[in-house]
N, C-alpha and C positions, 0 to 999 in steps of 0.2 A: 521237612521244608526250610528252617531257618536254617540249617546247618548250610544245606546248599545255598542258598543265598546268601550268607554271609562268606563262604567260600569262593563264591562267583566274585563278590567284591572285593575281596583282600587283594588279588592281584593289582587290579587298576589303581586301588588306594595307595598302594605300596609306591607302584611306579610312579604317580601322578603327585603325592606328598613327598616322596623323596626329593624330585626335582623341583618342585615348589620351598622346600625346607633349602635345598644347597641355593636356588636361586636368589632368596631372601636372604640368607646369610650373606652371599657375596655381595648383592647389593648395598646390605647394609654396611658392610666394611669397606665399601666405595665411599659411601657419604662420607663416614668418619675419618677416613684419610683425607676427602678434600675439604671437610668441615676443619680438622684438629691440624692438618698439616698446612692448610691454605695454600693448597698449591693450584693452580690454574686447570681445569679440563683438558685434557690432551687428547689427541686422537684415539688411542687406547680405551680413555675413559668413556668417550663418547660412542665408541664402537660397543662397548660393554653395555651400556644405557640400551641402546637400540635393540640388542641381543635379548635383555631382560624383557624389556617390551613386547618383544616380538613372542619370546616365550610363553610369557602369561595370556597373552593374545590368544594364540593357539591353544592353550591348554584349555582356557576359560570356553572356549569355541567347543574343543572337544567334551569337555563336560555337559554343556549345555545341549550337544546335539545326541549324545548317546543317551542322555536324561530324557531327551524326546521321543526317540525311536525306541528305545528299551527299558530304561528303570524306571520310570513316571509309574505307568501303569502297573509294574510289578510290585514296586513299593506300595502302591495304593491299594491293591487287592490283600497283598501281605497284611497290611495293617487293618483292614477290616476283617480280614478273618483271624488274626493272630490277637489280637486286642480283647474280642468277645470270648476265644477260648481260654485266655488267664485270667480272665474275669470269672469266666464259670467255673474252673477250678477253684480260685480263692472263696466263692461263695460255697463251693459244696464242702471245701474246708470249715468253714463257719456256721452253717447252718446242720448240714447234715451231722448223725451222729454214726461217725465211721469206726470201724476197729483201727487198732492200733497200725495193724502193717497195712491196711489200705490209706488211713490218713498218712503214715509215712511215704507210700506211692506218691500220694497227691502232691504231698508236699516236695519230693522231688521233684516232679513232674513238670510243677510250678515253678520251682528255680532253673533247671533245664530251661524250659521254655523262655522264661523271662531274661535269661543271659542270654542266651542265640539268639533272640529276638530282638533286644537293646542293640547288640554288638555291630551288625551292618550300619544299623542307623547313627550311632555313634561315630563310626569310622565316617562316614559321608558328611557329617558334621561337621566333624574335623578338618575333612578336605576343603570343605569351603571358607572354613576359619582360615586356611592356610593363604586360599587366594585373598582376602580381606585383609590378611595381617601386613601385607605392605601399604595400606593405606595412609597410616601415621606417619609414615616417612617421606611421603610425596611432597607435601608442602615445603619442606627442608629442603629437599633435593631439587626443585623448580625454582628456587632461591639463587642455586651455584649454579644455574644456567642462563647467566648473565648477558652475553655475548650476542651479536646479532645473527651469528651463523647457528645457534643454539635454538634460534626461535623455534623451527617445524619441530624439534625434538619436545621442546618445553611446552607447545601446543597439544602435543599426543599424551604426552603425560598428565596434561591438566586432563583432557577427555578421559584419560584412565581414572584419574580421582575423582572426577563427576561422576562416573559409573559406577564406581567402587562405593559411592556417597549415598548416589539418589537413584541409580539404575536398578536395574533387574540384578538380583542376586545371582551371584556365580554360584549354584548350589543345585543338588538331585531336589526332587519334588515328589511329595505324596498324590500324585495326580492334581487333584483341584482342591487337596485339602491345604497346601501352604508349601513352603520351603523347607527343607530338610538341613535346617541350621540348629543351633545350640538353642536359639530362641524358640526354633518352630516344635523343637522336640519339648521344650518345657512346658508351651502351649498343649502339644499333645498329650502330656501328661494331666494337665487337667482333664481333658476329654476322658481321660483313662480314669480317673477318680471319678468323674460324673457317670461313666457307663458302670462303673463298679458299685454305685449305690443303687442305680436304677435297676440293675439286676438283681442286688442284693432285696431290694423292695419286692422285686417279683417273687425269689424265694421264699422271704418271709412269707407273704401272702399266702402262698401255695400250703405252706408250713403250716401255717394257723387255719387254712381250710380243712386240712387233712386229720388236723388234731380236733377239729369242732366235730367232723364227720364220724372220728372213733368215739367221741362222748356220746 
């Protein structure tokens, strides 16, 4: 299931990540040329700025739309199933007195499950980071749009800046659990730790009951 999810995510991730990386690189290069060479914005520069804005908006809508109709529920249910499975495997290793071969099998299964489970989430979190990476360059870029004919484009970039800072995150979601960003994954990790200790406590209590009955 984890491998299927990862393979399904890799293709759109590579496409969108590649487009955003190239777009951010070209925009940063354009801003550096304008800033350090101190040349006026020509028609070609303005055309490129409009193109980057339209592409960013188009890709943002694509991510938010596909998340709403496809990925949000899938990631939500996968997280609800995957986390308890991994926690259970870890508790079995800690609490149960397993044979060496069985313990090795559990360790291998836990590692494979953790890696394949975390991989798609890390990809999607990195995709969200790509969308917001442009944010720190926007104030500087707006300072370069000084003429009256730049006003419309400047307002659009100002709107983009506000959306990136204060609007809805351009990111996939875990259903109702939150946004799939690096911060969201960090918070989910604490949820994993809480679930681990909760299930471990159940295992320890059951083990204690069994030992008491044997005595």
